[in-house]
C-alpha positions as CSV (number, residue, x, y, z in Angstrom):
1,X,140.6,135.5,100.4
2,X,137.0,135.2,101.7
3,X,135.7,134.3,97.8
4,X,138.4,130.8,98.3
5,X,136.5,129.8,101.4
6,X,134.6,127.2,100.9
7,X,131.7,126.0,102.8
8,X,132.0,123.3,105.7
9,X,129.6,119.7,104.6
10,X,127.7,118.8,107.5
11,X,125.8,115.7,108.0
12,X,122.5,114.6,110.0
13,X,121.3,111.5,110.8
14,X,117.8,110.7,111.3
15,X,115.2,107.9,111.5
16,X,111.8,108.9,109.8
17,X,109.1,106.5,107.3
18,X,110.6,103.5,109.4
19,X,114.2,103.7,107.8
20,X,117.3,105.9,107.7
21,X,117.2,109.5,106.9
22,X,120.9,110.8,105.3
23,X,121.7,114.3,104.8
24,X,124.8,116.0,103.4
25,X,125.3,119.6,102.6
26,X,127.2,122.5,103.3
27,X,124.7,124.4,105.4
28,X,124.5,124.9,108.9
29,X,122.4,122.9,111.6
30,X,119.4,124.6,111.8
31,X,118.6,124.1,107.8
32,X,119.4,120.2,108.5
33,X,117.2,120.5,111.4
34,X,114.1,122.5,109.3
35,X,115.0,119.4,106.4
36,X,114.5,116.6,108.9
37,X,111.1,118.5,110.6
38,X,109.8,118.3,106.7
39,X,110.7,114.9,106.0
40,X,108.4,113.9,109.5
41,X,105.7,116.0,108.3
42,X,105.6,113.9,105.3
43,X,105.4,110.5,107.7
44,X,102.9,112.3,109.8
45,X,100.6,113.3,106.4
46,X,101.0,110.4,104.1
47,X,101.9,107.0,106.2
48,X,99.7,104.4,105.9
49,X,101.0,103.2,109.3
50,X,99.6,106.0,111.2
51,X,96.1,106.1,112.1
52,X,96.0,109.6,112.0
53,X,97.5,110.6,108.8
54,X,95.3,111.7,106.1
55,X,96.3,108.4,104.0
56,X,95.2,106.3,106.7
57,X,91.5,108.8,106.7
58,X,91.2,107.9,103.0
59,X,91.7,104.1,103.5
60,X,89.0,104.3,106.8
61,X,86.5,106.4,104.2
62,X,87.1,103.9,101.5
63,X,83.6,103.0,99.8
64,X,82.1,105.8,102.0
65,X,83.3,109.3,101.1
66,X,86.6,111.4,100.5
67,X,88.7,113.3,102.0
68,X,90.4,116.5,101.7
69,X,93.4,116.6,101.9
70,X,96.7,119.1,101.5
71,X,97.6,119.9,98.6
72,X,101.6,117.8,99.2
73,X,99.5,114.7,99.8
74,X,97.4,115.1,96.9
75,X,100.5,115.4,94.9
76,X,102.1,112.6,95.6
77,X,98.4,110.5,94.7
78,X,98.7,112.0,91.8
79,X,102.3,110.8,90.8
80,X,101.3,107.9,92.0
81,X,98.4,107.3,89.6
82,X,100.6,108.4,86.7
83,X,103.2,106.1,87.6
84,X,100.9,103.3,88.2
85,X,99.6,104.2,84.5
86,X,102.9,104.3,82.9
87,X,104.1,101.2,84.4
88,X,100.5,99.7,83.8
89,X,100.1,98.6,87.2
90,X,103.3,96.9,88.3
91,X,103.2,100.0,90.5
92,X,100.1,100.6,91.9
93,X,99.1,102.6,95.2
94,X,96.5,100.8,96.1
95,X,98.6,97.0,96.7
96,X,98.1,98.5,100.5
97,X,95.1,96.2,100.4
98,X,97.4,93.0,100.6
99,X,101.0,94.6,101.6
100,X,99.2,96.0,105.1
101,X,96.0,94.8,105.1
102,X,96.7,90.8,104.2
103,X,100.3,90.4,104.8
104,X,100.5,93.1,107.9
105,X,104.0,94.4,106.9
106,X,104.9,97.1,109.0
107,X,102.5,95.8,111.6
108,X,102.4,93.4,114.6
109,X,100.5,90.8,112.4
110,X,102.2,90.0,110.2
111,X,102.0,86.4,108.4
112,X,101.9,84.7,105.2
113,X,98.3,84.5,103.7
114,X,96.5,81.3,101.9
115,X,96.5,81.7,98.3
116,X,92.8,82.0,98.4
117,X,93.2,85.0,101.0
118,X,95.2,86.5,98.0
119,X,92.6,85.9,95.2
120,X,89.9,87.5,96.9
121,X,92.0,90.6,98.3
122,X,93.7,91.6,95.4
123,X,90.7,92.6,93.2
124,X,90.9,95.6,95.6
125,X,94.3,96.8,94.0
126,X,93.2,98.8,90.9
127,X,94.6,102.5,90.6
128,X,91.6,103.4,88.4
129,X,89.3,103.2,91.5
130,X,90.8,105.8,92.8
131,X,89.4,109.4,92.4
132,X,90.9,113.2,92.7
133,X,88.9,116.0,92.8
134,X,90.3,118.8,93.2
135,X,91.9,118.2,97.3
136,X,89.2,115.4,97.3
137,X,90.7,111.8,97.5
138,X,88.5,108.8,97.0
139,X,88.8,105.2,97.3
140,X,85.4,103.9,95.1
141,X,85.7,100.3,96.7
142,X,85.4,99.7,100.3
143,X,88.1,97.8,101.9
144,X,90.8,99.3,99.3
145,X,93.7,101.0,101.0
146,X,96.5,103.3,99.7
147,X,100.6,103.0,100.8
148,X,102.4,105.4,99.0
149,X,105.6,103.8,100.3
150,X,107.2,102.5,96.9
151,X,107.1,106.2,96.3
152,X,107.2,108.8,99.1
153,X,110.4,108.1,100.3
154,X,112.1,108.8,96.9
155,X,109.6,112.1,96.8
156,X,111.0,113.0,99.9
157,X,114.6,112.8,98.8
158,X,113.9,115.2,95.9
159,X,111.9,117.6,97.8
160,X,114.6,118.3,100.4
161,X,117.2,118.6,97.8
162,X,115.4,120.9,96.0
163,X,115.5,122.7,99.6
164,X,118.7,122.6,100.2
165,X,119.1,124.2,96.7
166,X,116.8,127.0,97.7
167,X,118.2,127.3,100.7
168,X,121.7,128.0,99.4
169,X,123.5,124.3,99.9
170,X,125.7,124.3,96.9
171,X,126.7,120.7,97.3
172,X,124.7,117.9,98.7
173,X,123.0,114.4,99.2
174,X,120.0,113.4,100.3
175,X,119.1,109.2,101.2
176,X,116.0,108.1,102.5
177,X,116.0,104.7,102.9
178,X,118.4,104.3,99.7
179,X,116.8,106.9,97.7
180,X,119.2,109.0,97.0
181,X,119.5,112.7,95.2
182,X,122.9,114.4,94.6
183,X,124.4,117.5,93.6
184,X,126.9,120.1,94.0
185,X,129.9,117.4,93.8
186,X,130.9,113.6,92.7
187,X,129.6,111.8,95.2
188,X,130.6,108.1,95.5
189,X,127.5,105.7,96.6
190,X,127.8,102.4,97.4
191,X,125.2,99.7,96.7
192,X,124.7,97.3,99.6
193,X,125.4,93.5,99.4
194,X,122.1,92.0,100.1
195,X,124.1,88.9,101.6
196,X,125.4,90.9,104.4
197,X,128.9,92.8,104.4
198,X,130.4,94.9,101.9
199,X,129.0,96.1,98.6
200,X,128.2,94.9,94.9
201,X,129.2,98.1,93.4
202,X,130.5,101.8,93.6
203,X,128.5,104.9,91.6
204,X,130.3,107.5,91.3
205,X,128.0,110.8,90.4
206,X,129.1,113.8,88.6
207,X,128.2,117.6,89.7
208,X,125.1,117.7,88.4
209,X,121.5,116.7,89.6
210,X,121.5,112.9,89.9
211,X,118.9,110.6,91.7
212,X,119.3,106.5,92.5
213,X,117.0,104.2,93.6
214,X,117.2,100.7,94.7
215,X,114.9,98.1,95.6
216,X,116.0,94.7,97.8
217,X,114.6,92.0,99.2
218,X,116.7,92.0,102.4
219,X,115.7,94.5,104.3
220,X,111.7,93.2,104.7
221,X,110.8,90.1,104.7
222,X,108.2,87.4,106.8
223,X,110.1,84.3,107.6
224,X,112.3,84.0,104.3
225,X,113.3,86.8,101.5
226,X,111.4,85.0,99.6
227,X,107.9,86.8,101.3
228,X,109.5,90.0,100.5
229,X,107.3,93.6,101.2
230,X,107.8,94.7,97.4
231,X,104.2,92.7,95.7
232,X,103.2,92.1,92.9
233,X,100.1,93.9,92.1
234,X,98.7,92.3,89.6
235,X,99.8,89.0,91.3
236,X,99.0,89.4,94.9
237,X,102.2,87.9,95.9
238,X,106.0,88.5,95.3
239,X,108.3,88.1,92.4
240,X,111.5,86.7,92.9
241,X,114.3,88.0,90.2
242,X,116.4,89.9,91.8
243,X,118.3,90.7,95.2
244,X,118.6,94.1,94.5
245,X,118.1,96.5,92.1
246,X,119.2,100.1,91.1
247,X,118.2,102.8,88.9
248,X,120.4,106.1,88.2
249,X,118.9,108.9,86.4
250,X,119.8,112.5,85.5
251,X,118.0,115.6,87.4
252,X,115.9,115.5,90.3
253,X,112.7,112.7,89.9
254,X,112.7,110.5,93.2
255,X,109.2,110.2,93.1
256,X,108.7,108.6,89.4
257,X,112.2,106.6,89.8
258,X,111.1,104.8,93.3
259,X,107.9,104.0,91.7
260,X,109.7,102.5,88.6
261,X,112.4,100.6,90.6
262,X,109.5,99.0,92.9
263,X,107.4,97.9,89.0
264,X,111.1,97.3,87.7
265,X,111.6,94.6,90.8
266,X,108.7,92.9,89.4
267,X,109.8,92.5,86.5
268,X,112.8,89.9,84.7
269,X,115.9,91.5,83.4
270,X,114.8,91.9,79.9
271,X,111.6,93.7,80.4
272,X,113.6,96.0,82.7
273,X,115.9,96.7,79.6
274,X,112.7,97.9,77.8
275,X,111.8,100.6,80.7
276,X,115.3,101.6,81.4
277,X,119.0,101.5,80.0
278,X,120.3,102.7,83.6
279,X,120.3,99.9,85.9
280,X,122.7,97.9,88.1
281,X,120.9,94.2,88.8
282,X,121.7,91.2,91.0
283,X,119.4,87.7,90.0
284,X,118.4,86.5,93.1
285,X,119.1,82.5,92.4
286,X,121.7,83.0,89.6
287,X,123.9,85.9,91.5
288,X,124.2,87.5,87.9
289,X,125.4,91.2,88.4
290,X,123.9,92.7,85.5
291,X,124.5,96.9,84.4
292,X,122.7,98.5,81.9
293,X,124.7,100.0,78.7
294,X,122.5,103.0,79.5
295,X,124.4,103.8,82.9
296,X,127.6,105.3,82.1
297,X,125.9,108.4,80.4
298,X,124.2,109.4,84.0
299,X,127.3,108.9,86.0
300,X,131.3,109.8,86.2
301,X,132.0,106.3,87.4
302,X,131.0,102.8,88.4
303,X,133.0,100.3,90.3
304,X,131.3,96.8,90.6
305,X,133.2,94.7,93.5
């Protein structure tokens, strides 16, 4: 009889990294709070918008000296550099000089800069000017800025899913601002309609480990969605191919997929298809909904609305 009892799935909601944290898992409230504390620690150490974070210390010391960092911070920075290399700079963690420093996203001084300012500032964006020696991280040019916002949320979702497994969860869904990791049951995940109200589709996972990542132009922008927060690091400006783009992969790969989705947002559809065949994208102006032919291999079902 006891073997037939099922553990209850509990739900936790919270705020972290200026976005929503959702955890559904068959663990107790104490375990869920431990997961929340881990997510808050990631924010405390890796946010470019907290003056006391290690990332902010690295930025303040740019061009002067390196900063000793905890192993988790170094791990995410190294992963971000690997993904920058893989995407040929379409994902670049040093884009903070433009996103944070120039456009002012996430601050009280948000604005759309002049072209001359963009041309001047984008010269500071180059992941190859990041030095990691042991636990010491150094930005080699004064004025450079790290911003891990395009990778840290996915990495955190992955780490939380891994924690839950180690702590005895048999089924779980973790979402950090739309960066999602699942396991243990078929989860139905709705993809938001960027135009407001309803959804453009639903993905049903299988019971194995699955990662989903979504980028969109509708969450953070200045004045209009044309000036959204996903800046092409190679140009210093926003591309406007999509309103929404979702990638799906088997296994836990939250950090990698978060960065890859960010990079793909800066590419036209035919180029996205060269990097992955597992996507759902909504064209910004055409409103055309496209689904990669490999998506059905990664999920149990796809339901377009």
